[in-house]
N, C-alpha and C positions, 0 to 999 in steps of 0.2 A: 065462968072463969075456968072451971074444970073441963067443960066441953071444949073450949078453945084449946086448952093444953092437950087434950086428947087428939084433936084434929092435927095439931102441929106435930105431934109424935107420929101420927099415921103418915102424914106427908113426908116427914124426914125418913121414915122407914121405906116409903115408896121410892124416894130419891136415891137412897142408899142401895136399894135392891136393883133399880134400873142402872145405877152406876156399875154395880157388880156384873149385871148381865152384859152391859156394853163392853166392859173390860174383857169379859169371857168371850164374847163374839169376836172382838178384835184379836185376842190371843189365838182363837180357833182359826180365824182367817189367815193370820200370820203363819201358824204352823202348817195349815193347808197349802199355802203358797210355797213354803219351803219344801214341803213334800213333793209338790208338782215339779218344781225346778230341779230337785235332785233326781226325780224319776226321768225327766226329759234329758238330763245330762247323761244318766246311765244308759238311756235308750240310744243316744247319739254315739256314746262310746261303744255300745254293743253293735251298732250298725257299722261303725268303722272296723271293729274286730271281725264282723261277719264279712265285709268286703275284702279285708286282708286275707281272711281264711279262704274266701272264694278264689282270690288271686293265687294264693299258695296252692290251692287244690288244682286250679287250671294248669299252673306251672308243673305241679307234680304229675298231672295227667299227661302233659306234653313230654315230660322226661320219661314217663313209663312208655308212652307211645313210641318215642325215639329208641328207647332200650329194646322194646319188642321188635322194631324194624331192624335194629342191629343184629338181633337173633334170627331174623328172617320170618317173623310172625306177622300176619296181616298182609293185605294187598294195598300197595301204595304206588301212586304214579311218580314219575321222575320229578315233576314239579313239587309234589308234596314232600318227597325226600329232600330236595334242594332247600325247601322252606324250613324243614326241621333242622337240617345241618346249619343253616344260617342262624336259626334261633338258638341252638345248643352251643354254637361256637362262642357266643358271648355269655353263656351261662356260667355262674361262679362255680357250680359243682360239677356239671357235665362237660365243661369246656375242655378240660384235660382229657376226659374220656373220649370226647369227639375227636380230638387231635390224635390220640393213640389208636382209635378205631380207623381213622383215615390212613395212618401208617400201616396198620395190619392189612387193610384192603389193597394196598399196593402190591401185596404178594400175588394176588390174582393176575392173570394175563389180561392184556388190553381188551380182548374180545369176550372175556368171561367176567361176570359180576357175581358177587357172593355176599355171605354174611358170616358172623362168627361161628355159627353152627356148621357151615359148609367148609370153613377154613381147615379144620383137622383132616377132613376127607380129601380136600384138594391137595393138602400137603402130602398126605399118604399116597394119593394117586400120582403126584409128581415124583415122589421118591421111588414108587414102583416103576414108573416109566423110565426114570433115570437108571435104576438098577437093571432093567431089561436092556437098555442101551449099553450099559457097562458090560453086561453078560455077552451081548452080541459083539461088542468091541473086543472083549477078551477072546471069544471064539475066533474072530477075524485075525487077532494078533497071533493066536496059535497056528492058524492056517498060513499066515504070512511067514511065520518062523519056519514052518515045515517047508514051504515053498523056497525060502532062502537056503535051507539046508540042502534041499534037492538041487537047487541051482548051483550052490557052492560045490557040491560033489560033482555035478555035471561039468561045471567050468574047470574044476581041478583036473578032471580026466582030459578035458579038451586041451588045457594048458600043457599037460604032460605030453599029449599027442602032438601038440604044436611044437614043443621043444624038440621032440624026436625029428619032426619034419624040418625044423630049423637047422638042426645039425646036418641032416642029409642035404638040405639046401646049400649049406656052407661048403660042403664037399663038392656039390655040383657047381657052385659058383667058382671055385678055384679052377675046376676043369674048363668051365665056360670062359673064364678070363684068359686062359692060355689060347683057347680057340679064337677069342675076340681079338687078342693081340695080333694073331696071324691075319685075321680078316681086316683089321685096321691097316696093316701094312699093304694088303692087297687093295683096299679102298683108296689109300693115298695115291697109289699108282694110277688107279682108275680116275681119281680126282684130277690129277695133272693132265691126263688125257682129255677128260671132259672139259676142263677149264680152257684148254686150247681150242677144243671144238666149239665151246660157248662163244669165245671171242670171234671165231670165224662166223658162227651163225648170227651173232649180234650185228656184225657189220652188214651181213646180207639182209637181216630183218630191218635195220635202220633204213636201208635203201628202199625196201618194199614199203615201210611205214610212211615214208615221204610220199610215195605214189598213192597210198591209201588216204592220207590226209587231204591230198588234192581232190581225190574222188569224193570224200565225205563232204568237203566244202561245196562241191558241185551239187551233191545230193541235197544238202541243206538248202541251197538256193532254190532247187526245184521244189523241195517240200514247202518252203515259205510261199512260193508262187502258187502251189496247189492249195495251200490253206486260204490264201486270198481269194482264189477262184471259188472254193467251197463256200466261203463266207458270202461272196456275191451271189452264188446260186441259192444259198439259204435265204438270203434277203428277197430274191425273186420268188422263191417258193412261198415265203410268208406273204408277199404281195398278192399272189394268186390265191392264197387261202384266206385273205381278208374278206370281210363281209360285203365289200363292194362287188365281189364276183359271185355273190349268192344267187341262187336260182329259185324261182317260185316252185311251190310243191303241188299246186293244183290250179283248176280253172273253174269259174262259175258257168254252169251249163244252163241254168234256168232260174227265174226269180219271180216272186209274187209280192203283193202288198207294197208296191213302191220300193222293193228291194229289202223289205224287212225280213223276208224269208227267202233263202236262196238254196240252190242245189249245187253240189260240187262233184267233180269227176274223180274223187278219191274216196276209198271206203275200207271195208274190213280186210280185203286182200293187200292193202297198203299198210296195214297195221294201225289204222285210224281208230280212235276211241272217242266216245262222247265227252264233252267238256273241254276239248282242245281248242285254244283260241287261235285265230288267224287275223292277219291284216289284209284288207282288200287294196290292191294297187292296179293301176291302169294296165291294159294289155300291151301298150307300147313302151312300158318302162324298161330302161336299159340297166340302170343301177338300182337293183331291187331294194337293198338295205337303206339307201338314201332317199327313197321315194316317200312322198307324203301320203299316208293311207287315206283312202276314201272313207273307210268305215272299219269297224271291228266286227269279227264273227266269233260266235261260240257254237261249236258243233253240238246239235241237240239230238240227232238221230243218225245212226249208221245203218242204212237200209240196203246195202248191196256190196259186192266185191269192189266196185269202183263207183259207188254212189253214196251220198250222204246229204243230210239237211243241216242248215245252220241258221241261227238267228243273228241279225245284224243290229249293231248299236252304233251310236255316234254318226248317224247318217248326215250327209251334206247334200241337200237337194240341189245346190248349185253345181255339184259334181257327182251325179247319181251313179249308183252301181249299174253296170251294164253286163249283158251276157258276153262272155269272153274275157272278162277281167280276171286277173290272177290273184292267188292267195299265197301268203308267205308267213312263216313263223320260224324264228331261229331255234326254237326248242323242239321242233318236230321234224323228223326225217322218215321217209318211207322205208320200212323194214329194219330200222335200227333206232337206238336210243341216243339222243344227243347229250354229251357230258358238259357240265359247266363247272367252273372254279370261281369262287367269290373271294374278293380281297378288300379289306377295309370296312368302313362304316356303311351299312346298307340303309341309310336314312333317306328314303325316297320322297317322303312328304314333308321334310324340313321341320320336324317337330322335336329335333334333338334326341330322338330315341332310335335305337337300333331295330331295324325291321328284317333282320337276317332270316328268322324263322318263317316270316310271311313270304319272303322272296323264294326260299327253298320250297315251300308248299306250292307256290305259283308254278315254279319250274316242274315239280313232280306232277302237278295236275295237268300240265301241258305236255305230258308224256316224255319229259326230259329227266335227267338225273343230276345230282350234285356230287361231283367227285371229290372236291376239296374246298375247304373254307379256312381263310386266315382272318380272325376277328381283330378288333381294335386292341385286344390285350396280347396280340402276336402269338396266340395259341392256334396251332394248325390242326384241323380236323380232316381226316381223309388224305388222299394222295393224288397228285396230278398224274395222268397216264397219257399214252398216245391217243386214247379215245376221247380226251377232253377237247371239245371243239371250240369253246368260248371261255375267255376269262373276263369276268365282269368287274370293273373298277368301281370301288366305293367313292364316297364324296370326300374322303380325306387322304386320297392317294396322290394328289398333285402338289403337295407342299414343297416349296423350295425357297431359297433366299438365305441371307446372312443372319436374319433375326430368329431363326429356329433354335429351340433349346436342344440340349444333348439328347434328351429322350425323343423329341420329335425327329431329329436326324436319324437316330437309331431305328425308329419306326419306319421312316421312309426307306432306309436301306433294306430293312427286312421285307417291306412291300416290294421293292424293286427286285430283290432276289427271287421272290415268289413269282412275280410277273415274268421275269427273264426265264425262269424254269418252264413256265407254261408256254411261252412263245417258242422255246427251244424244242418242245414236244409238239409243236404245230398248232397251238391254240390261237384263236383270233381274239384280239382285244375289243371289248365292247363296254360302253359306259352304262351306268345304272339307268339313266334316263332313256337310253336307246332300248335297253331290254324291257323296261316297263312300258315303253311305247308300243311294243309288240304284244306283250303278255296281258296287259291290264287295260280295260276300257278307260277312256279319259274321265267320264263322269260317274265312275263307280263310287270310290271313296277317297279319291286323291284330292284332298282339301288343303289349300294353303292358308295357314293361320295368319291373320292380319294383326299387326301391332299398332301401337298408338301413333307411330310415325308414318303410317300409310294414309294416303289421301286419294280422293276420287280421280285426281289428275293422272295418277299412275296407271289407270285403267281406262283409256279413251274408248269411246263407243266406236265400234267398227262401222264404217260407212258402206252402205249397200250400193254397189256400182251398177248392178242391173238386176231386174227381177228374174226369177226362174223362167226358163223357156217354157216349161210345162209342169203342171201340178198334177199329181196322181201317180198311178203305177207306171213303171217303165219296164217293158218286157220285149221279147223278140217277136211280138205279134205283128203281122203285116196285113193290111187291109186287102181284101180280094177285089178284083175288078170283074164285075159280072160279064163284061163284054169279052 
């Protein structure tokens, strides 16, 4: 019984001890949790305070950097300055300072930028310059006052002298008036005499004037008749100067390779140079400029006073080059340079682009010169002279009709005046196609662009009527007869 009571007491003691230990552990864990929660809360608050302190520090650093830039310390680009101004304008503490600083900086001139440290020196320099200007103005004022005093004294003396002279002049005037009265009386007498003579002379003059009027009418009639005769003669002269009466400049004396290489009877003594183009025409041609060329020539070698070699292009073997055929070019004359005038659009290949510069180069390379040019903008370059032999008409000079605009009519009138001036100075009218037919080979680069509306029927195949009589070289060789 005693042993059981002892075990029961021990067990109760164990239970009570474990209960105290459990309660102690639970209280320890509770206090430990509370301590951790308080520590985490304080840590979050300290992080927030640290972030706020960092923001305040950065803001303070920005303010300090802006204040230093206002004082001129540090190197800053314009973009950095603008960024700082934008930041400080909205600042609660430096916003007013930024505004006052901007007002202070307006003191500087437009071309000079500064800071607060430079402002006193700038103001002092400005005051010094203004004071120097004031000193110069005062000195100038003193000089002007002295000049005025000298001028006043001089003018006063002159006025007194003029008064004396005026008094003397008044006395002389009275004397002259008496003389004048006597002269007027004498003049009135002469006037009556002259009036009578004038009436007599007028009657005689009117009689002679009637005779002169009749003579003038007769002379005017003769003058009008002479003007008509001169106009008719000028028209005849223009006809004789037209290209229908042009003459060939040379003759083919020898040829080789089927006419691909020819010799001409013109050379250095005639002023010929290499590169000059010619057209080959038959020896029996009467109207040179209207003839259809057999071929085109380019002078490749000038080998004598009256001898040169040329290369032929655009050969037509149905109409071969022969010895004795003539050569012609409107841009070349023996011993002189042929002048040209260009008017209007020089679009020779119909690509809607102006080829004036190329035409000018072609004329110059053919030993010609360009005296005057009137382009499509009605701007005139150069001047037409009596040495201008040809006026070349562009592709837009022939406009007429009632549907033309005011600008088109004004352009045509300007073109017409330019052409009339050229003709009055003896220039011969020539179309652009005619000029290019002489100066540029057909198959060089003269290309007609084809649009979508062009069909093969627009270009029929040329029918061969007869075969060439002979194939090969054509020359002046004659077979010998051994007998």
